[in-house]
SERO-4910 file (N, C-alpha, C, O; in steps of 0.05 Angstrom, whole numbers):
BEGIN
 pado doro    nc1    nc2    nc3   cac1   cac2   cac3    cc1    cc2    cc3    oc1    oc2    oc3
  Met    A    287    553    190    273    534    173    261    512    190    275    500    207
  Thr    A    236    505    184    223    484    199    220    459    182    210    461    159
  Gly    A    229    436    192    228    412    177    207    392    187    200    393    211
  Leu    A    199    374    170    180    353    177    193    326    170    201    322    147
  Ile    A    195    309    190    207    282    186    186    261    191    173    261    212
  Asp    A    182    244    172    163    221    176    180    196    176    193    189    156
  Val    A    180    182    199    198    159    202    187    133    190    200    112    191
  Gly    A    163    134    178    152    110    165    140     90    185    135     97    208
  Gly    A    136     66    175    124     45    192    104     29    177     86     17    188
  Gly    A    106     28    150     88     11    134     60     20    136     53     44    134
  Met    A     42      1    141     13      7    142      5     24    166    -16     37    166
  Lys    A     23     25    186     18     43    209     18     72    201      9     89    216
  Cys    A     29     78    177     31    105    168      3    117    160      2    140    151
  Ala    A    -17    101    163    -44    111    159    -49    134    180    -65    152    176
  Tyr    A    -34    132    202    -36    153    223    -26    180    211    -40    200    214
  Ser    A     -3    180    199      8    205    188     -9    214    163     -9    238    157
  Ala    A    -22    195    149    -39    203    127    -62    220    137    -69    240    125
  Gly    A    -73    213    160    -94    229    172    -84    256    182    -97    277    178
  Leu    A    -60    256    193    -48    281    202    -44    301    179    -51    324    181
  Tyr    A    -33    291    157    -27    309    134    -52    319    120    -53    341    111
  Asp    A    -72    302    119    -97    311    106   -109    334    122   -120    353    110
  Tyr    A   -108    332    148   -119    354    164   -102    379    161   -113    401    159
  Leu    A    -75    376    159    -58    400    156    -63    412    128    -62    437    126
  Met    A    -67    396    108    -74    407     81    -99    423     82   -101    444     69
  Asp    A   -119    413     97   -144    427     99   -141    455    111   -156    473    106
  Asn    A   -120    458    127   -115    483    141    -91    499    128    -81    518    140
  Gly    A    -83    490    105    -63    505     90    -35    506    103    -20    525     99
  Ile    A    -29    485    117     -3    484    131     17    466    117     12    442    112
  Tyr    A     40    478    109     62    464     96     88    472    109     90    492    123
  Phe    A    109    457    103    135    461    116    156    470     95    151    470     71
  Asp    A    180    477    106    202    485     88    218    462     78    230    463     56
  Tyr    A    219    440     94    237    418     89    223    392     96    210    390    117
  Tyr    A    226    372     79    213    346     84    234    323     82    250    322     64
  Leu    A    234    306    102    252    283    102    235    257    107    223    254    128
  Gly    A    235    240     87    218    216     89    234    191     92    255    187     79
  Val    A    225    173    109    237    147    114    217    126    107    195    126    118
  Ser    A    224    107     91    207     84     84    180     94     74    178    112     57
  Ala    A    158     83     85    131     91     76    126    121     81    109    133     69
  Gly    A    140    132    100    138    160    106    144    178     82    134    199     79
  Ser    A    162    168     65    170    183     41    146    184     21    143    205      8
  Met    A    131    163     19    107    163      2     86    183     12     75    199     -3
  Asn    A     82    183     39     63    201     50     71    230     46     54    247     39
  Leu    A     97    236     49    106    264     46    104    273     17     99    296     11
  Leu    A    108    254     -2    106    261    -30     78    271    -37     76    292    -50
  Ser    A     58    257    -27     30    266    -32     24    292    -17     10    309    -28
  Tyr    A     35    294      7     30    318     23     42    343      9     29    364      7
  Met    A     66    341      0     80    363    -14     64    372    -39     63    396    -45
  Ala    A     52    353    -53     37    359    -77      9    368    -71     -6    375    -89
  Gly    A      1    368    -45    -26    377    -38    -47    358    -46    -70    366    -51
  Glu    A    -40    332    -47    -59    312    -57    -74    298    -34    -67    276    -26
  Lys    A    -93    312    -23   -108    302      0   -123    276     -8   -134    273    -30
  Gly    A   -123    257     11   -137    232      7   -122    210     -8   -130    187     -7
  Arg    A   -100    217    -21    -85    198    -36    -73    176    -18    -75    152    -25
  Asn    A    -61    184      4    -47    164     21    -67    145     33    -62    121     33
  Ile    A    -88    155     45   -107    137     58   -120    118     38   -127     95     44
  Ala    A   -125    127     13   -136    110     -7   -117     87    -13   -126     64    -17
  Met    A    -92     92    -13    -72     71    -18    -71     51      5    -70     27      0
  Tyr    A    -72     61     29    -72     42     52    -97     25     54    -96      1     60
  Arg    A   -120     38     48   -145     23     49   -145      1     27   -154    -22     32
  Glu    A   -135      8      3   -134    -11    -19   -115    -34    -12   -121    -57    -18
  Ser    A    -93    -27      0    -73    -48      7    -83    -67     29    -76    -90     29
  Ala    A   -101    -56     46   -111    -73     68   -133    -92     59   -138   -112     72
  Lys    A   -146    -86     36   -169   -102     28   -163   -128     13   -177   -148     18
  Gly    A   -143   -128     -4   -139   -152    -20   -110   -160    -22    -94   -152     -5
  Asp    A   -103   -175    -42    -76   -185    -45    -61   -172    -68    -39   -181    -75
  Glu    A    -72   -151    -79    -60   -138   -102    -33   -126    -96    -14   -128   -112
  Tyr    A    -31   -113    -72     -6    -98    -65     11   -113    -45     35   -114    -47
  Leu    A     -2   -125    -25     12   -140     -4      2   -169     -3    -21   -174      2
  Ser    A     20   -188     -8     11   -216     -7     35   -235     -9     56   -228    -19
  Ile    A     31   -259      1     50   -280     -2     54   -287    -32     76   -294    -40
  Ser    A     32   -285    -47     34   -290    -76     54   -271    -89     70   -280   -106
  Asn    A     54   -246    -81     73   -227    -92    102   -236    -85    120   -235   -102
  Leu    A    105   -244    -60    132   -253    -51    142   -276    -67    165   -277    -75
  Val    A    124   -295    -73    131   -319    -89    138   -312   -118    158   -321   -129
  His    A    122   -294   -129    124   -289   -158    143   -266   -165    155   -265   -187
  Thr    A    147   -247   -146    164   -224   -152    188   -221   -134    206   -205   -139
  Gly    A    188   -237   -112    210   -235    -93    206   -213    -72    224   -208    -56
  Ala    A    182   -201    -72    176   -179    -53    147   -181    -44    129   -184    -60
  Tyr    A    142   -180    -18    115   -181     -7     99   -158    -17     75   -161    -23
  Met    A    111   -134    -19     97   -112    -31    103   -110    -61    127   -112    -69
  His    A     83   -108    -77     86   -106   -106     92    -77   -113     74    -62   -120
  Tyr    A    118    -69   -111    125    -42   -115    117    -31   -142    108     -8   -144
  Glu    A    121    -47   -162    114    -37   -189     85    -31   -192     77    -11   -205
  Lys    A     67    -47   -180     39    -43   -181     30    -18   -166     14     -2   -175
  Val    A     42    -14   -142     36     10   -127     45     35   -142     30     54   -144
  Gly    A     69     33   -154     79     56   -169     61     62   -193     56     85   -200
  Glu    A     52     41   -207     35     44   -231      8     56   -224     -1     74   -238
  Asp    A     -4     46   -202    -31     55   -195    -32     82   -181    -51     97   -186
  Tyr    A    -12     87   -164    -14    112   -148      6    133   -156      3    156   -147
  Phe    A     26    126   -171     46    146   -179     51    146   -209     70    158   -218
  Gly    A     35    132   -224     37    131   -253     22    154   -265      6    168   -252
  Ala    A     27    158   -291     14    181   -305    -15    175   -310    -32    193   -313
  Glu    A    -22    149   -312    -50    141   -319    -60    120   -301    -77    103   -309
  Gly    A    -52    119   -276    -61     98   -257    -88    105   -247   -101    124   -255
  Lys    A    -98     88   -228   -125     92   -217   -126    117   -200   -148    128   -195
  Asn    A   -103    128   -192   -102    152   -176    -77    168   -185    -58    170   -169
  Ala    A    -77    178   -209    -53    190   -221    -43    213   -204    -58    229   -193
  Phe    A    -16    215   -203     -3    234   -185      4    260   -200     10    260   -224
  Asn    A      2    283   -186      7    309   -198     37    315   -197     47    329   -179
  Tyr    A     52    304   -216     81    309   -216     88    338   -221    109    347   -211
  Gly    A     72    352   -236     78    379   -242     81    396   -217     99    412   -214
  Lys    A     62    392   -199     62    407   -174     86    400   -157     98    417   -144
  Phe    A     93    374   -156    117    366   -140    142    377   -152    158    389   -137
  Phe    A    147    374   -178    172    381   -190    176    412   -192    199    421   -194
  Thr    A    155    427   -191    157    456   -192    160    468   -163    165    492   -160
  Ser    A    156    451   -143    158    461   -116    188    466   -109    205    451   -117
  Glu    A    193    488    -94    220    494    -86    227    483    -58    248    488    -48
  Lys    A    208    469    -46    213    457    -20    234    435    -22    235    420    -41
  Gln    A    250    433     -1    270    411      0    256    385      6    238    383     23
  Phe    A    265    364     -8    254    337     -3    277    317     -3    292    315    -22
  Val    A    279    303     19    301    284     23    289    257     30    271    255     46
  Val    A    301    236     19    291    209     24    315    191     32    336    192     19
  Ser    A    312    176     53    334    158     62    330    130     52    308    120     49
  Ala    A    353    116     48    353     88     42    379     77     54    398     92     60
  Thr    A    380     51     58    404     38     70    419     23     50    408      5     36
  Asp    A    445     29     47    462     15     28    465    -14     36    473    -20     58
  Ala    A    458    -33     18    458    -61     24    486    -72     28    490    -92     42
  Ala    A    506    -59     17    534    -68     20    547    -60     46    559    -77     59
  Asp    A    544    -35     54    558    -26     78    540    -20    101    549    -13    123
  Gly    A    513    -21     97    495    -17    119    492     12    128    481     18    149
  Lys    A    502     31    112    501     59    119    478     73    106    468     64     85
  Thr    A    468     94    118    446    109    108    455    127     85    475    141     86
  Cys    A    439    126     63    444    144     40    420    163     38    397    154     40
  Tyr    A    425    188     34    404    208     31    402    217      2    422    228     -9
  Phe    A    379    214    -10    374    223    -37    359    250    -35    341    254    -19
  Thr    A    367    269    -52    355    295    -53    343    300    -80    343    282    -97
  Arg    A    333    324    -84    320    331   -110    339    328   -134    330    323   -156
  Arg    A    365    331   -129    384    327   -151    383    299   -162    390    294   -185
  Asp    A    375    280   -145    374    252   -154    346    245   -166    343    224   -178
  Met    A    327    263   -162    299    258   -171    294    274   -196    278    293   -195
  Trp    A    306    267   -218    304    284   -241    281    277   -259    275    293   -278
  Asp    A    267    255   -254    242    249   -269    225    229   -253    233    221   -231
  Arg    A    202    222   -264    183    205   -249    196    178   -242    193    168   -219
  Thr    A    210    166   -261    222    140   -256    242    140   -234    242    123   -217
  Ser    A    260    160   -234    281    161   -213    269    167   -186    278    156   -166
  Leu    A    248    183   -185    235    190   -160    222    165   -148    226    159   -124
  Ile    A    207    150   -164    193    126   -154    213    104   -146    208     89   -127
  Gln    A    235    103   -161    256     83   -154    267     89   -127    272     70   -111
  Ile    A    272    114   -121    282    122    -94    262    116    -73    269    106    -51
  Ile    A    237    122    -77    216    117    -58    214     87    -52    212     79    -29
  Cys    A    215     71    -73    213     41    -70    237     31    -54    234     13    -37
  Ala    A    261     42    -59    285     34    -44    282     40    -14    289     24      3
  Ser    A    271     63     -8    267     71     20    247     53     34    249     50     59
  Cys    A    228     41     19    207     24     31    215     -6     31    199    -22     40
  Cys    A    238    -13     21    245    -41     16    254    -55     41    276    -53     50
  Ile    A    236    -71     53    240    -85     78    257   -110     73    249   -127     56
  Pro    A    279   -113     87    296   -138     84    280   -163     90    260   -163    104
  Val    A    288   -185     78    277   -212     81    252   -215     64    249   -233     48
  Val    A    232   -196     67    208   -198     51    209   -183     25    190   -183     10
  Ser    A    232   -172     19    236   -158     -7    265   -160    -16    283   -161      1
  Lys    A    269   -161    -42    295   -159    -53    304   -130    -53    287   -112    -55
  Pro    A    330   -124    -51    339    -97    -51    333    -83    -78    331    -97    -98
  Ile    A    330    -57    -77    324    -41   -101    351    -30   -112    367    -19    -96
  Glu    A    355    -32   -138    379    -23   -150    376      6   -160    357     12   -174
  Ile    A    395     23   -153    397     50   -163    426     56   -170    443     55   -153
  Asp    A    430     62   -195    457     68   -205    478     47   -196    499     53   -187
  Ser    A    470     22   -201    488     -1   -196    492     -8   -166    508    -26   -160
  Asn    A    479      7   -148    481      1   -119    454    -10   -110    433     -3   -121
  Leu    A    455    -27    -90    431    -39    -79    423    -26    -52    441    -20    -36
  Tyr    A    397    -23    -48    387     -9    -24    364    -23    -11    347    -36    -24
  Phe    A    363    -21     16    340    -30     32    327     -6     46    335     17     42
  Asp    A    308    -13     62    292      7     77    309     28     91    330     23    102
  Gly    A    299     53     89    314     75    100    315     77    130    332     91    141
  Gly    A    298     62    143    297     64    173    314     44    188    312     42    212
  Leu    A    332     30    174    348     10    187    370     22    204    370     18    229
  Ala    A    389     35    192    412     46    206    406     72    220    419     79    240
  Glu    A    386     87    210    380    114    221    349    115    224    336    128    207
  Pro    A    338    104    245    308    103    247    295    130    249    274    134    238
  Ile    A    308    149    263    297    176    266    318    196    259    333    205    276
  Pro    A    320    204    234    343    220    224    341    250    229    342    266    211
  Phe    A    337    257    255    334    285    261    360    301    257    359    325    251
  Arg    A    383    288    261    408    302    258    412    311    229    423    333    224
  Lys    A    403    295    210    405    302    182    389    328    177    399    346    163
  Ala    A    365    331    188    349    355    185    363    379    196    363    400    184
  Phe    A    375    376    220    389    399    232    414    406    216    420    430    212
  Asp    A    428    386    206    452    390    190    445    405    164    461    420    153
  Asp    A    421    400    154    412    412    128    401    440    132    392    453    113
  Gly    A    401    450    157    393    478    162    368    482    177    360    505    182
  Cys    A    354    461    186    330    465    202    337    474    230    356    463    242
  Asp    A    322    492    241    326    500    269    304    488    286    307    487    311
  Lys    A    282    480    273    260    467    288    249    445    270    249    446    246
  Ile    A    240    423    283    230    400    268    205    389    280    201    390    305
  Val    A    188    378    263    165    363    271    171    334    263    177    329    239
  Val    A    169    315    281    175    287    276    150    271    280    137    272    301
  Val    A    143    255    259    119    238    261    127    209    263    140    198    246
  Leu    A    119    197    285    125    169    291    101    152    283     79    162    278
  Ser    A    105    126    282     83    107    277     78     89    300     63     69    298
  Ala    A     91     95    323     87     79    347     84     99    371     93    121    369
  Pro    A     71     90    392     69    108    416     96    118    425    116    104    424
  Ile    A     96    143    434    121    156    440    137    142    462    162    143    463
  Glu    A    123    129    481    137    116    503    145     87    497    157     74    513
  Gln    A    138     78    474    143     50    467    173     46    460    183     59    442
  Arg    A    186     29    475    214     22    470    215     -1    450    198    -18    449
  Lys    A    236     -1    434    241    -23    416    259    -43    431    280    -36    441
  Asp    A    251    -68    431    266    -89    444    277   -108    423    265   -113    403
  Lys    A    302   -117    428    314   -136    410    299   -162    410    293   -173    432
  Ile    A    292   -172    387    278   -197    385    297   -221    387    317   -222    373
  Pro    A    292   -239    406    310   -262    409    313   -277    383    294   -282    369
  Gly    A    338   -284    378    344   -300    354    347   -283    329    351   -294    307
  Thr    A    347   -256    332    350   -239    308    376   -244    294    377   -245    269
  Ala    A    398   -246    309    424   -250    297    425   -275    280    435   -275    258
  Ile    A    415   -297    292    416   -323    278    398   -322    253    406   -331    231
  Leu    A    374   -311    256    355   -309    234    367   -291    212    365   -298    188
  Gly    A    378   -268    221    389   -250    201    412   -261    186    414   -258    162
  Asn    A    430   -276    200    453   -288    187    444   -309    166    458   -314    146
  Thr    A    421   -321    172    411   -342    153    397   -330    129    403   -337    106
  Leu    A    379   -311    135    363   -300    113    377   -277     98    370   -271     75
  Leu    A    396   -265    111    410   -242     98    440   -248     95    456   -230     96
  Arg    A    446   -273     90    474   -280     88    489   -266     65    513   -262     66
  Glu    A    473   -257     45    486   -242     23    492   -213     31    508   -199     18
  Tyr    A    479   -204     53    482   -176     62    488   -176     92    471   -168    108
  Pro    A    512   -183     99    519   -185    128    517   -159    143    510   -159    167
  Arg    A    523   -137    130    520   -111    144    491   -104    149    485    -92    170
  Ile    A    473   -112    132    445   -108    137    436   -125    161    420   -115    177
  Ser    A    445   -149    163    439   -166    186    448   -153    212    433   -154    232
  Glu    A    471   -140    212    481   -126    236    464   -102    243    458    -98    266
  Val    A    457    -86    223    441    -62    230    413    -69    239    401    -55    256
  Val    A    402    -91    228    376   -100    238    377   -108    267    359   -102    283
  Glu    A    399   -121    275    402   -129    303    406   -105    321    397   -104    344
  Asp    A    420    -85    311    427    -61    327    404    -40    328    405    -22    344
  Arg    A    385    -43    310    365    -22    306    350    -15    332    346      9    337
  Pro    A    341    -34    348    326    -26    372    341     -8    391    330     12    401
  Ala    A    367    -13    395    383      4    412    387     32    400    386     52    415
  Ile    A    390     33    374    393     59    361    368     75    363    368     99    369
  Tyr    A    345     62    358    319     76    359    315     87    388    307    110    391
  Asn    A    320     71    408    315     80    436    333    104    443    325    122    456
  Tyr    A    358    103    434    377    125    439    367    151    424    367    172    436
  Gln    A    359    148    399    350    171    384    325    183    396    321    207    395
  Met    A    307    166    407    283    176    420    290    193    444    277    213    449
  Arg    A    310    184    460    318    199    483    328    227    475    322    247    487
  Cys    A    344    227    453    355    253    443    332    271    433    332    295    438
  Leu    A    313    259    419    291    274    407    274    286    429    265    309    426
  Lys    A    269    272    451    254    283    473    268    307    486    255    325    495
  Glu    A    294    306    486    309    329    497    305    353    479    301    376    489
  Tyr    A    306    349    453    301    371    434    273    382    438    269    406    436
  Glu    A    254    364    443    226    374    447    224    391    472    210    411    473
  Ser    A    239    383    493    238    398    518    251    425    515    245    444    530
  Glu    A    268    428    495    282    453    490    266    471    470    274    493    463
  Gly    A    243    460    460    227    475    441    237    473    412    228    488    395
  Lys    A    255    455    407    266    452    380    252    430    364    257    427    340
  Ala    A    235    414    377    222    392    363    193    390    374    188    396    397
  Leu    A    176    379    357    149    373    364    144    344    354    148    339    330
  Ile    A    136    326    372    133    298    365    104    291    363     88    297    380
  Phe    A     97    278    341     70    266    337     73    236    338     90    224    325
  Ser    A     55    223    353     55    194    354     27    185    362     14    198    378
  Pro    A     18    162    351     -8    151    359     -7    142    389     12    131    398
  Glu    A    -29    148    403    -30    138    431    -30    108    432    -19     96    451
  Glu    A    -42     96    412    -42     67    410    -43     60    380    -53     76    364
  Ile    A    -33     37    373    -32     31    344    -53     10    336    -52     -1    315
  Gln    A    -73      7    353    -97     -9    346    -90    -38    338   -105    -50    322
  Gly    A    -68    -48    348    -60    -75    341    -46    -77    314    -42    -99    303
  Ala    A    -39    -54    302    -27    -53    276      2    -62    277     15    -59    298
  Phe    A     12    -72    255     41    -77    251     47    -68    223     30    -61    207
  Thr    A     73    -70    216     82    -58    191     67    -67    166     60    -50    149
  Leu    A     60    -92    164     47   -103    140     19   -112    146      9   -131    133
  Val    A      6   -100    166    -21   -109    173    -41   -104    150    -38    -85    135
  Lys    A    -60   -123    148    -81   -120    127   -108   -121    141   -121   -142    143
  Asn    A   -116    -98    151   -141    -95    166   -151    -67    162   -140    -47    172
  Glu    A   -173    -64    146   -182    -38    139   -193    -22    163   -190      2    164
  Asp    A   -205    -36    182   -215    -22    206   -192     -9    222   -194     13    232
  Val    A   -169    -24    224   -146    -14    238   -135     11    223   -128     31    236
  Val    A   -133      9    197   -123     31    180   -141     56    184   -130     78    187
  Asn    A   -167     52    185   -185     75    188   -183     88    216   -184    112    218
  Lys    A   -179     71    236   -176     82    263   -150     98    266   -150    119    279
  Leu    A   -129     88    254   -103    103    255   -106    130    240    -96    150    249
  Tyr    A   -120    129    217   -124    154    202   -140    174    219   -133    198    219
  Glu    A   -161    165    232   -177    183    249   -161    194    272   -164    217    279
  Asn    A   -143    177    283   -126    187    305   -107    208    296   -101    227    310
  Gly    A    -97    205    272    -79    225    260    -93    252    257    -81    273    263
  Gln    A   -117    251    246   -133    276    243   -138    289    270   -137    313    273
  Arg    A   -146    272    290   -151    283    316   -127    297    328   -129    318    340
  Asp    A   -103    284    326    -79    295    338    -71    321    323    -60    340    336
  Ala    A    -75    322    297    -69    346    282    -86    369    291    -77    392    295
  Lys    A   -112    364    295   -130    385    304   -123    394    332   -123    418    337
  Lys    A   -116    376    349   -109    382    377    -83    400    378    -81    416    396
  Asn    A    -65    396    360    -39    409    361    -35    430    339    -13    439    334
  Leu    A    -58    438    327    -56    457    305    -43    484    313    -26    494    298
  Ala    A    -50    494    336    -38    519    345     -9    517    350      7    535    344
  Ala    A      0    494    361     29    490    366     45    488    340     67    499    339
  Ile    A     33    476    320     47    474    294     49    502    281     70    509    271
  Arg    A     27    517    283     28    544    271     48    562    286     62    578    273
  Lys    A     51    559    312     70    574    327     99    567    318    116    584    315
  Met    A    103    541    314    130    532    306    137    542    278    160    549    272
  Leu    A    117    544    260    122    553    233    124    583    230    133    593    210
  Ala    A    115    598    251    116    627    250    144    636    248    162    627    263
  Lys    A    149    655    229    176    666    225    183    686    247    205    697    246
***
């Protein structure tokens, strides 16, 4: 079984949007999908065969203040207006209504990660937890919920933050679930190391005092990411993994609002998919 893991990265995921649109054009799909943060939104559209949906969302988010803004943070407690994104792009009658029928009738495995706000551990949601549109979007929003700029999302009386905190690159989960080969899509250059930001502990303790374990995992995340990247590269050298990453991120960051940057990342994703099409087909061959 071949799995696809998208580690997310906010607006930088315009790169994977381009990648998936090209793969859809060539009829390429996987057996297993694992989404982290914004990567879960991208995979949802990919699984449903909804070409162009992801890049439309990123372009729209980059242009105005409707989805990403300080105003949203002030009025809703979250920089990203999750309800508005859900209504417009995953609602039954939004500006870009989603094909739920195709998603829910698919037999492909779909897993989404989120971080428990109380204990800082990764929680994996599967199709058993996604029993209707509301529960599915709630899980996606939880996976995308960035600490400090967003309030945690509540699911079944538990609070959750972004899925990429404690487990930035969850390749072990994919292998544990039965994958023998994986494709991993990053939103940063493959050689880029994550460095601890000075003052993170002090800032985290101040802004996340209600969630001390989240403050700890935020501080530890760079070291975890770097370790997991070393492991992932070893799997790639053994032929068990294929890594996609942008050569450069065009000055993008997680919450960037620049349509030119978004378009360049999208084009780079399409280019990389075209360049590696044969390698992906070989990996998917039974």
